[in-house]
N, C-alpha and C positions, 0 to 999 in steps of 0.2 A: 504494500500500500504506500502511495506517495501523498503527502500532505503539503500544500503550499499555503503559507500565511500571507495573503495579499494585503493585510493591514500593517504588516511590519515594513520598516523602511527599505529593507533589502529583499522583501518577499522570501523569507527563509523557507527552504524546502527540507522535508524529512522523509526518509525512506524506512519503512517498517516491514518486517516479515512475521508470519505466524499463520496458524490455522484457525484460531478463534480469538475472541476478545480477551481471553484469560492468559494467552501466551504470546502476545505481540512483543517484538524486540526491535529497538531502533538500531539500524546498522549504518546509517549515513545521514549527515546534515550538510547542506551547502546553500550558497546564495543563488537563488533561482534567476535573478535578474542582473547578475554581475554588478552589484552595488548600485542598483537603481538605474542602470543605463537603458533598460528595456521598459516598455509601457506596462502599466498596472492592469494587465489582462493576459489571458492565455490565448495565443493565436493558434487555433486548431482547425482542422477540417471538420465540418459538421456532419459526421457519419450518422448520428443518431437522431437528428432533428431537434436538438435542444439548444438553448442559448448558452453562451459561455459562462453565464452566471449560475447555471444549474450544476448539480453534482454530476461528475463524469467519472467513468471507470477506465483506468489504463492498465494494460497487462504486458507481460514479457519485457520487463525492465532488465537491463544488463549494464554493469559498470565495468569498463575495461577498454583496452585499445582496439579490440576486434571482437566480432560476434563469435561466441563459442559454437562448436558443432552441436546440433540438436540430436539427442539420443531418444527416440520415441519410447523405447521399452528397455529398461535395465534388468536383464535376466541374471539372477544371482545363483540359481541352481537348476539342474535338470538331471534326473535320475530315472533308471529303469530297473525294475525288479520282477523276476519270474517266480510264479507260484501256482501250482496245480494246473499247469497248462495255459495260464493267462500271464500277461505282462502288465504291470501297473506302472504308469508313467507319472512322475510328480515333478513340478517345477514351480519356482517362485520368482516374483519380480519385486524390485525395490521401488521403482517408480514406473508410471506409464503415461504416455502422451498420445492421444488420438488412436488408441489401441482397439481395433475392431475385434481381433481375436487371433487364435492360433490354429493353423492346419497341422494335423499330426501326419507325418510321412514315415513310411516304413519300407525297408528293403531287406532282402536276404543276400547271401554271398553270391547268388547267381542271378539276381534281378535288380532292376533299377528302383529308385525311390518312387512311391506312389502314395497318394493321399488316402488315409483310412478313417479320418474323423476330423471334427472341428470343435473347438471349445471357445466360447465367447470371452472377450476381454472385458476390462473395466473402464474403457474409454480413457479418461485422464485422471490420474490419482497420484498422490505422493505417499500413500500408505502401502506397505508391503502386501502383496496378494499371492495366494497359493492356489494352484491348479492341479488337477489330476485327470487321468484318462485311463480306462481299463481296456486293454486290447484282448478280446476273447477269441479272436480268429488267427492267432499267431501259429505258425508252423513250428515243429520241433527243429532245433538247431540254433545256430548263431543268427541273431536278427539285429538290425541297426535301425535306430530311430533318430529323427530330427524334427524340430519345430519350425514352421514357416509363420512368422509373426507378420500380420497384415494390418496396415493402417486403414482408416476410413477413406483416405484418398487413393487407395490402391497400391501404395508403396509397400514393400515387404523386405524382410531380412530373415536369414536362416540362423538357427542356433548351431552349436557344436553337435556332432553326432555322438550318440551313446550306444553302447553295445551290450547285448544281454544274450545269455545262452538259455533258451527256452526248453531245454530237455528235462521236463519235469515228469512226475508220475502221472501219465495220462493213459486211460484205458477206455474201452467201449462201455459206457455206463448210462443207464436211464434211472434217474432218481425219483423218489416218491414225490408226487405233486404236493404243493403247499399253497394255501391251506387245504386240508382234506378231512372231513367233507367241506364243500365249498358252495358258494352261491353269489354271483353267477360266474365269477372268474377265478382262475387258479394259475399258478406258475409251475411249469414243467422244466426241469433242468436236466441236461444230458451232456455227455462228452464223447468225442470220437478221436482215436489215436492217429488217424491218417486221413489225408484228403481223399474225397470221393463223393459219390452220390449217396444222399441220405434222405430217408422219408420218415416223418413222424405223423402218425394218424390216430384218430379216435374212433372207436367202434362201440356199438351197443351190444347187449348180451346175446343177440341173435346173429351177430357177425356182420351187421351192416355198417359200412363206413359212414360216419356222420360228420367228420371234419378232417381236413388235411392241414396240418400246421406247418410242416416243412416238407419240401419235395424238390430236390435238385442238388447241384454240386456244392460242397462245403469244404472249407479248409479244416484241418485238424484243430481242435480246441474244445473249450467248454462253453456252452450256450444255455440261455434260458428263454422260454417262449411262454407268452400269456395265452391261455385258452379261455375264451368267453363262451359260455353255454347258455346264454340268455334265451336262445331260441329252442332249447331242448327241454324235455320233461325231466322231473326228478328221477333218479335211479342210479344204478351202478354202470360205469363205463370202463372200457379197456383202452389204454393208449400204448401204441407199439412203435418202437424205434428200429428201423431197418437200415443196414448198409450192405455192401457187396458180400461181406463175410460174417456178419453177426446180426442177431435179432434179440430184442428184449421187450417184454410186455409187463405192464403193471395195471392195477385197478385203482379207480377213484370213484368217489360218490358225490353226486350232485343232489343237494337238498334245498328245495324251494319252499 
């Protein structure tokens, strides 16, 4: 904040910094008019439609011989940790300017970087911010990640690359749905140890297929799917996970 005292002989100016009224600090004082050599008014462009006697807001002050480089986002950490076939990414920023968000990019030892997700940023802030992303579609083996930080004006910058070995204990498994019994939605979690075609379907007790939740090619990993049975009657249902080499089936109960 800059305060100019137009009633003083030299129109003293003060420069204060802070985040709220309780912690303002004065960092500079100077003669705004060079000992009265300039007129008793501020000569400014009228960007806002106000007279020069109104309160005005000025931003982006800098004291020095040259303008410093603008660093939109100061990234202080970026880590990747593998667990149960997933990879959790965590990163933190110290400050952000004009930050739209982060694209998460991934590659293996034999592939190029490609975007697998997006996490929104906090725009402009001087407070530390923490972010995370869970990659549930990672393949087993060494995997590389980087962040593409994007400003609202379209400019972007890349983080350093982090490496993780995602060879965790991963098996073909179909977990019990939760909650169970349920009404009308429940979550089904499953894992597959290798890439390939996968089908997850729901059947009634007479063997009729009433829903197809997953059907197609999938990377190895751990996944969860929400099953909404609002259009089905109460009763016991079977859900079956199939791959080229394995099949598992479990029961669940819908109570309305």
